[in-house]
N, C-alpha and C positions, 0 to 999 in steps of 0.2 A: 711539635712536628707531622703528628696525627692530624690535628686540627688544620696546620694549613693544606694537605694533603686530601683534606674535607673539602676545604674551603675551595680548594683549584676543583676538586672532581666537580662539583657543583657548578662552578661558575661554567665547567665545558659541557656539562647536559644543559644547563641554560641557554648556552651559545647556541647546541646543537635546537633544543626547542624554539629557538626563537624566530626562526624565519615563517614555520610554522603557525605560532602566536602572530605576528603580523600580518600573516595572508587572513588566519581567521579573524581580525580585527576589521583587516581593508575589506573583504569580501562578505562578511558578514555583520560583524557590529556596526559598523560604521551603516553598511543600506538599512538594516533596521532602525536605526534612531533615524534619519534620514525618511523612510516611509514614515515611521511615526508622527515626524512633524510634517511631512506632504496630510496623510490624513486628515489632519485639521485644517486642512484648505482647500479651494477650489482649483486648483490647479489642471490645467488642461491635459497638459504631459508635455505640451511642444509652446506654449506660449513662454513668454518672459516675465509677464505680470501676473500675481497672482494676492488674494483674502485670507487672510485668516479669518475661518470662520467658527472658531469653536469645535464644538462636537454635532452641528448640525449634519456631517454624514453619516453621524452613528447617531443619530435620533433617525433619519431616513433611510437608515438600511432596515432597522428594528419596525418601522414601519413598512416596509417594503417586499410584497405577497411574491415577487418575485425571486428574491433572495432566500425567504421562509420555504419555499415551493426547490429552490437549488441546496435546500441545506435538509432538507428532509430524503431527498433524493443521495444525496451523500450519505448521508446515518443508514437507510436501504442498502446503498449501495455497499456500504462498507460492511453490514450486518453481514449480506449474502457472502460478499466472497472471503470476509476471515472464517466463515463459519465452513464452508466451502472450501476453503484453501487448508486449512488444518484436516476435514475429517481426509481428502482425496490424498495430501503430501501422505498422511500417518498410513493408509492403507495401502500405498503404491510403495513407501519406506520399507514396512513389514513384510510386504510381497521381497522386495528385492532385497532383503537384506538374508532371507532364506538361502539353501542351498540351492539353486535349480542353474539351469542348465545356461552358456551364454550371459550370467548374469554381469558380467562389465559390459557387455554389449549394450546390455538393456538401458543399463545404468548411465549411459552416453547420450543415448537416443532421448532420455528421459529429461535429460540438463542442455541438448543441442537449442531449444528454443528462449535458453536463456542470454544465450549469444547474438539473439537479433534485436535490430533498434525498433522501438515500442512504436513510432510512428509507420515502419515498415510491416509488422507484423499485422497492424492496423490497416494497412493498403491492401494487404494480401487476401487477410480474409474481408475485408470491404466487397474484392469481387467475387469472394467466395460465397457471399450470401446474396447477391445479387444476382449470380448465375447459377450457383449452383441449387439452392433452396427449391428457387421456381420447378425447375428441370424436376428434382424431387420429386416434389408435389405433383410433376403432371405426370409423372411416371405409376405414381403411387394412387393418385387420386385421394389424398388428405389435404385436408383442408387447412391443416396448420401450417403445411407446407405449401402452399397456395401460390405467393407470393413470397418477399424478402422480409425479412423480421425487421430489419434496419427503417422500414416504411412503415411499422405497426407502432402506434405510438407506448400500447400493451407488452410488446414483446423484444422495444429495442435496446430497452437495458439490460434482458436476459441476454440478447448477442451478444453486446459487449463483453457481457460479465462470462461466459463463454470463453473470450479470446483470451479474455485477462487470466482467468486460470490455465489456460492451455500454457501462456509462457509463465505465467506467477507458481506454479507448483513446483516449476524445474529447481530451484534453489532452496527451499523450506525440505522438497526428498532429500537432497543431499546431505543438507544441516540433519533432518530425524534420522535418516542412516548411519552418521557419525554416531548420533546420540544412543542410539541403539546399542552399536556395537562396544559401546563404555559400561553399557549394560555388564554385572559380574555372571557367568556364566551358572557358578556358585549355587546365585539366590535362585535359578530356576531348577537345580537338581534338585536341593534342601524343599522347594515347594510342593515337587513333584512326589516327593519322598511323603510327605504330610498330605498329599492327596488333594492337590488344589488344582482347579479346573483351569484350562485357558485363558479364561476372561478373567481369571482371577490372579493368574500368575501378569494378565495382561495388566490390569486394573492396579493392582496394588505393589509389583515391582517394576515394570515396564514405566508406565506414565508418573510416576514419581520422579525416575530417574530422567525424562526428558523434559519436564519443566524447566529446564533457564534453557533449552532449546525451546520449546511451545510459547516462552514468554519472548525468546527473539521474533521468531514468526509470527506474533497475536499483533505484537506491537509495529512491526514494519508492515503487515496487511493491513491496521488499523489505520496506520500514515498515508499507506497509499490511496484507499477508500476514499481518506476524505480528501487528499490533494488530486485525483483521479483526474486529467488531462488530454493526454497524448491519445490512448484509445479514442476517447469521444470526437477528438476533435478530427481525427483522421475516419473515421466512420460514419460520425451524424453529426456533428460542429453542435449540437445540442438537441438536435431535431428527431422526430418530427414535430413538430407542437410546440418545441418545449420539453419534450418529455422524460429527454437525457441531460438539460442542463445542469451542469453540477455549478460546483461554487466557484473552481477555477473556471470554468468556461465563461461564469458571469463575468468575473475579473478580468480576463479578456478583453470581452464583447465592449464591459465598460471605458476600458481606457483604452483596446487599441482603435475599436470601431466608433465609439460615443465618443469618445473626447472627456470623459470624467477622469481622469487619471485621481486626483484625490478621492474621488469618490473608492473607487477600487481597491486604493490601498487602506483605505480604509477597513475593506473587505477583507482584506489580507490579514489585518489584524487581526481582526475578531477570527476568522481561520486559524490563525497562528495561536488564540488563546484555547481554540478548542480541541486542537490537537493537541497542545499540551498537556490540557484538564483530561482528556479520554485516556492519552497514553499513560500520564501517572496512576490513573486507576486502573486502567488494565493489568498494569505492572502489578500495584500491592494485590490487586484478587488474583493473579495468576501465581504471583507468590509465596501466596495463604495456605499452597499446600507443597512440601517438602519430601525430599524421602526420609522415610520411617515414619511419615504420619501416619 
């Protein structure tokens, strides 16, 4: 009797998960398999005819200097984005976790950018950089602000990074505040009795308890940095002089503008593998330290 009820319960649970499983297969597994197949062809994306060319696309990609430059940009951008997001979000979260006036108001203000569209934010900041930065340079006489950063090959990446941080820190701040509130107050009191400094309490108590949250923040930042597209498309479109051309922009240009769909899918497959490997390494490194270590 108990066994039949257990079987019936499992069947009901399976039926509840079946729609999600079907959607996952249709919208992820099937396109992934189709993409893997297309990466071994010379399909243009519009033609009904194509030829299987084996690993030719992959060989050309690893020989393509433009792809290597885009990959270097992605890694540099991802590193700066991850470090800056963790540091800024952690500082703001610690401040907003204190007993300050209008704490709820400030928490709402810091989360506001998260509800805006990425493209909308990019277009708004695009206007700010083109109109506000030169005005600041003209008023102050600082050479750094004489022209828009988006027009400079050396500064365009940092302009995009600022916009990404302005919007991208919102969710990590909320997550870290929730993590800070889960730290037992008794530990801080015991550490104070033992003569621990504020830095020692932060390093030995706060950080270990925030490891699960930091794992999420770091992995999402790494994934977001390696797949960055919206901000660049809205603000620079990969320019000036391809200085902000990420792998995502390169894939888009090859597929939509140059008609090399099979080639672009092969680039996507390589990026997929890179993201998976970097995510695994990041999670293992961040999981090496836990509460009590």
